[in-house]
KERO-263728 format. One record per residue: x, y, z of N, C-alpha, C in turn. Coordinates in steps of 0.05 Angstrom, whole numbers, padded with zeros to 5 digits, always signed. Example, Ala and Ser with C-alpha at 12.3 -4.5 7.8 and 13.67 -1.06 7.14 Angstrom:
REM KERO-263728
+00264-00114+00156+00246-00090+00156+00264-00066+00156+00257-00045+00142+00273-00021+00143+00258+00001+00157
REM end
This chain:
REM KERO-263728
+02070+02145+02071+02071+02146+02042+02074+02175+02033+02090+02178+02012+02094+02205+02000+02072+02208+01979+02058+02229+01981+02036+02234+01961+02048+02243+01935+02040+02230+01914+02051+02236+01887+02036+02260+01875+02050+02275+01859+02038+02298+01845+02030+02291+01817+02040+02268+01807+02034+02261+01779+02005+02253+01775+01995+02257+01751+01968+02250+01745+01965+02219+01744+01945+02209+01757+01941+02180+01756+01920+02172+01735+01904+02192+01727+01883+02187+01708+01858+02175+01721+01859+02170+01747+01836+02158+01760+01815+02179+01767+01790+02171+01763+01768+02188+01770+01754+02178+01795+01750+02196+01814+01739+02188+01840+01714+02204+01845+01693+02190+01854+01668+02202+01863+01667+02201+01893+01662+02224+01906+01656+02225+01934+01627+02230+01936+01612+02212+01949+01583+02213+01949+01573+02218+01978+01561+02241+01981+01551+02249+02008+01520+02249+02008+01510+02238+02030+01481+02239+02035+01476+02262+02053+01459+02258+02073+01451+02278+02092+01476+02287+02108+01479+02313+02111+01503+02324+02125+01500+02327+02155+01482+02311+02167+01475+02314+02195+01499+02309+02214+01515+02289+02208+01537+02282+02226+01562+02298+02219+01574+02312+02239+01596+02330+02234+01621+02319+02220+01628+02293+02225+01653+02283+02214+01652+02281+02184+01629+02279+02172+01627+02275+02143+01642+02297+02127+01636+02322+02132+01647+02344+02116+01677+02345+02119+01687+02342+02143+01716+02344+02146+01730+02321+02132+01718+02297+02132+01730+02274+02118+01728+02278+02087+01706+02289+02078+01704+02293+02049+01725+02313+02039+01728+02335+02054+01748+02355+02046+01776+02343+02048+01782+02328+02069+01808+02315+02073+01813+02296+02050+01794+02279+02044+01797+02259+02023+01800+02272+01995+01784+02293+01990+01787+02307+01964+01815+02318+01961+01825+02330+01983+01852+02341+01982+01873+02319+01977+01871+02298+01993+01890+02276+01991+01891+02264+01963+01867+02257+01952+01865+02244+01926+01873+02264+01904+01866+02289+01907+01874+02310+01887+01904+02312+01886+01917+02312+01909+01947+02314+01909+01959+02289+01896+01945+02267+01896+01955+02242+01883+01949+02243+01853+01938+02264+01843+01933+02267+01815+01906+02256+01805+01888+02251+01823+01862+02240+01815+01842+02263+01810+01824+02257+01792+01802+02275+01786+01779+02269+01805+01774+02287+01824+01754+02283+01845+01729+02299+01840+01706+02285+01841+01680+02298+01838+01664+02292+01864+01651+02313+01874+01634+02310+01897+01605+02310+01888+01589+02290+01896+01561+02290+01891+01546+02288+01918+01524+02303+01920+01510+02302+01945+01483+02315+01943+01468+02313+01965+01442+02327+01967+01447+02357+01966+01426+02372+01961+01429+02401+01960+01440+02412+01987+01430+02401+02009+01440+02410+02035+01470+02404+02039+01478+02380+02031+01506+02372+02033+01524+02390+02015+01514+02395+01991+01530+02412+01973+01532+02441+01983+01510+02451+01994+01511+02478+02006+01531+02479+02028+01532+02459+02045+01551+02458+02067+01580+02457+02055+01583+02442+02034+01610+02440+02021+01618+02467+02009+01599+02481+01997+01606+02507+01985+01614+02527+02007+01601+02526+02029+01608+02544+02051+01635+02536+02064+01640+02510+02065+01664+02500+02078+01689+02505+02061+01686+02506+02034+01708+02510+02016+01700+02530+01995+01696+02556+02003+01684+02576+01985+01701+02582+01960+01727+02579+01962+01744+02584+01939+01751+02559+01923+01738+02537+01931+01741+02511+01918+01771+02502+01915+01784+02504+01937+01812+02494+01937+01812+02464+01937+01793+02451+01950+01793+02422+01952+01770+02409+01937+01747+02422+01938+01723+02411+01925+01718+02426+01899+01733+02419+01879+01732+02433+01854+01708+02428+01837+01698+02403+01837+01675+02395+01821+01653+02384+01839+01629+02396+01836+01606+02388+01853+01581+02385+01835+01566+02363+01841+01543+02356+01825+01521+02347+01844+01496+02355+01838+01473+02344+01853+01472+02314+01850+01465+02300+01871+01466+02271+01871+01446+02259+01850+01423+02270+01847+01404+02259+01828+01414+02262+01799+01427+02285+01794+01439+02289+01767+01462+02268+01762+01478+02264+01783+01500+02244+01781+01489+02216+01775+01468+02209+01789+01456+02182+01784+01446+02181+01756+01433+02202+01746+01424+02202+01718+01447+02200+01698+01469+02215+01703+01492+02214+01686+01504+02186+01685+01506+02172+01708+01517+02145+01709+01499+02126+01694+01473+02128+01699+01454+02109+01686+01455+02113+01656+01457+02138+01646+01457+02144+01618+01485+02140+01605+01505+02133+01621+01532+02129+01610+01548+02154+01604+01539+02177+01614+01554+02202+01609+01578+02205+01628+01578+02190+01649+01601+02191+01668+01607+02163+01678+01632+02159+01686+01640+02135+01700+01663+02141+01717+01668+02126+01738+01689+02130+01757+01704+02105+01762+01729+02108+01771+01745+02085+01779+01740+02077+01808+01735+02097+01824+01730+02092+01853+01707+02110+01862+01692+02100+01881+01671+02116+01894+01672+02112+01924+01673+02134+01939+01672+02134+01968+01645+02144+01975+01627+02126+01984+01600+02134+01992+01599+02136+02023+01592+02160+02032+01591+02166+02061+01562+02161+02071+01560+02145+02093+01533+02138+02102+01533+02137+02133+01512+02149+02144+01507+02147+02173+01478+02139+02178+01464+02133+02157+01436+02124+02160+01429+02106+02136+01404+02096+02137+01395+02077+02115+01396+02090+02088+01389+02116+02086+01389+02130+02061+01417+02130+02049+01438+02134+02065+01465+02134+02055+01473+02106+02044+01465+02086+02058+01470+02058+02049+01455+02053+02023+01431+02064+02020+01416+02060+01996+01429+02074+01972+01440+02098+01977+01455+02112+01956+01479+02095+01947+01493+02083+01967+01516+02066+01960+01507+02042+01945+01485+02030+01952+01475+02006+01937+01468+02014+01909+01457+02038+01905+01451+02048+01878+01477+02050+01862+01498+02062+01874+01523+02065+01860+01534+02037+01853+01531+02018+01871+01541+01991+01866+01527+01979+01841+01502+01986+01837+01487+01974+01815+01490+01989+01789+01497+02015+01789+01498+02030+01764+01526+02038+01755+01546+02033+01772+01573+02041+01766+01592+02018+01768+01613+02020+01752+01634+02000+01753+01656+02007+01773+01653+02030+01786+01673+02040+01805+01677+02020+01828+01702+02019+01838+01708+02004+01862+01695+02020+01884+01677+02007+01899+01661+02021+01919+01672+02018+01947+01675+02041+01960+01683+02042+01989+01659+02054+02003+01648+02039+02022+01626+02049+02038+01637+02058+02065+01636+02084+02069+01647+02096+02093+01623+02100+02112+01622+02083+02133+01599+02083+02151+01608+02095+02178+01593+02114+02188+01600+02128+02212+01575+02135+02228+01579+02146+02251+01556+02153+02268+01553+02135+02292+01534+02140+02309+01530+02126+02334+01524+02096+02329+01511+02090+02308+01503+02062+02302+01517+02050+02278+01543+02057+02275+01558+02049+02251+01559+02019+02247+01565+02004+02268+01568+01975+02266+01541+01962+02257+01519+01970+02269+01493+01959+02262+01486+01967+02233+01492+01991+02226+01486+02000+02198+01503+01985+02178+01528+01979+02185+01545+01964+02166+01533+01937+02160+01519+01925+02179+01507+01899+02174+01485+01899+02154+01474+01923+02148+01451+01925+02129+01461+01927+02100+01486+01932+02096+01497+01934+02069+01502+01907+02058+01483+01897+02042+01484+01870+02031+01493+01870+02002+01514+01884+01996+01525+01885+01968+01555+01886+01970+01568+01882+01948+01597+01880+01947+01609+01908+01949+01625+01912+01970+01639+01938+01973+01661+01934+01995+01679+01953+01995+01699+01954+02017+01687+01971+02038+01684+01960+02062+01671+01975+02084+01693+01988+02102+01689+02014+02107+01706+02029+02126+01686+02038+02148+01688+02027+02171+01668+02031+02192+01680+02040+02218+01669+02061+02230+01677+02071+02256+01654+02086+02269+01652+02082+02295+01632+02097+02311+01642+02125+02315+01641+02141+02294+01651+02168+02295+01629+02188+02290+01627+02208+02307+01606+02229+02304+01620+02256+02302+01637+02262+02322+01651+02287+02323+01681+02285+02318+01692+02262+02323+01721+02258+02320+01727+02243+02294+01738+02256+02273+01742+02243+02248+01767+02225+02247+01784+02226+02268+01810+02213+02266+01809+02182+02262+01791+02167+02274+01791+02138+02268+01785+02132+02239+01766+02147+02227+01760+02143+02199+01782+02154+02181+01795+02176+02189+01817+02187+02173+01839+02166+02170+01846+02153+02192+01866+02132+02191+01858+02109+02173+01833+02101+02174+01824+02079+02157+01824+02088+02127+01816+02113+02122+01816+02123+02094+01845+02125+02084+01863+02133+02101+01891+02134+02093+01901+02106+02085+01894+02087+02100+01903+02059+02094+01890+02049+02068+01865+02056+02064+01851+02047+02039+01862+02061+02015+01869+02086+02017+01878+02101+01993+01907+02095+01987+01923+02085+02006+01951+02078+02000+01952+02055+01982+01937+02034+01988+01940+02010+01971+01923+02010+01946+01904+02028+01943+01888+02029+01919+01896+02051+01900+01912+02070+01908+01919+02093+01892+01938+02085+01870
REM end
């Protein structure tokens, strides 16, 4: 697919939990770049540790232009100050799935739950809410999830 430069008007939330698993940051930066080139307004929300890692990974904010603490983002969504068309929630543990479930209940965004890590398949079974699941047993190699994200963003962009 040729990535479009035109503005789509779509707002996308990339939601990061704990940054413990290495593939998460590379996928977040990759997805922010890809969606940004498609003309989407991309916002990254995460824990303070995840945001600090993002700031160090993209110090000039070439890819991660807008960053917000996850608790503030949840408050903004609950109070109606923000809304998104799509949300990609990254999860490698129960807390990540819980954040995704929260997004599912407080936002109208189409939810993509990106599940990764050593126990990805088992963790995916715990997500008992409506979402598009992107699941791979990925810890260090982001390529299986990258391919799945490319497929998901082609048909929904």
